[in-house]
C-alpha positions in Angstrom: -12.7 -8.9 -13.1 -15.3 -11.4 -14.2 -18.9 -10.8 -15.1 -21.9 -13.2 -14.7 -21.2 -14.7 -18.1 -17.8 -16.0 -17.0 -15.9 -13.8 -19.5 -13.0 -11.7 -18.4 -13.3 -7.9 -18.3 -10.1 -6.0 -18.2 -9.8 -2.5 -16.8 -6.7 -0.3 -17.0 -5.9 2.4 -14.6 -3.9 3.5 -11.7 -4.3 3.3 -8.0 -7.5 5.4 -8.0 -9.2 3.1 -10.5 -8.3 0.0 -8.5 -9.5 1.7 -5.3 -12.9 2.6 -6.7 -13.6 -0.9 -8.2 -12.2 -2.7 -5.2 -14.2 -0.7 -2.7 -17.4 -1.3 -4.8 -16.9 -5.0 -4.7 -16.5 -5.3 -8.4 -13.1 -7.0 -8.7 -12.4 -10.8 -8.5 -8.7 -10.5 -9.3 -6.2 -7.8 -10.2 -2.6 -7.4 -11.2 -0.3 -4.6 -10.1 2.8 -3.5 -12.1 5.0 -2.5 -9.2 8.0 -0.3 -10.1 10.2 0.7 -7.1 10.6 4.4 -6.5 14.1 5.3 -5.3 13.5 9.1 -5.1 10.3 10.9 -4.4 7.1 9.4 -3.3 4.8 6.6 -4.5 1.0 6.2 -4.4 -0.8 4.4 -1.5 -2.8 1.8 -3.4 -5.3 0.9 -0.8 -5.9 4.3 0.7 -9.6 4.7 1.5 -10.5 1.0 0.8 -12.6 -0.5 3.6 -10.2 -3.3 4.8 -12.9 -4.9 7.0 -14.8 -6.0 3.9 -12.0 -7.1 1.6 -9.3 -9.8 2.0 -6.5 -10.2 -0.6 -5.0 -13.6 -1.5 -1.7 -13.6 -3.3 -2.0 -15.6 -6.6 1.4 -15.0 -8.3 4.4 -12.7 -8.6 6.3 -12.3 -11.9 9.6 -10.4 -11.4 11.6 -8.7 -14.1 14.6 -6.3 -14.0 12.4 -3.1 -13.8 9.0 -4.1 -12.7 7.3 -6.9 -10.7 3.8 -8.0 -11.6 1.7 -9.0 -8.5 -1.6 -10.7 -8.9 -4.1 -10.9 -6.0 -7.5 -12.6 -5.7 -10.1 -10.6 -3.8 -12.2 -12.4 -1.2 -15.1 -10.8 0.6 -15.0 -11.0 4.4 
């Protein structure tokens, strides 16, 4: 996330944190550490985010043996 002074601001958190900031229009770009769940359930990352206002543009994907880091740019519709 970038502020008006062009410096990076980093926020850590899970799906709920991303949902709140994304729905508020406060995120320029975010990275997800995606770890596959073989048993049990996962978390729906974009549950409750207003999709008519936000478009995601893939920036990069960095795979590793246990996790894949996905980076998206956020565009306003």
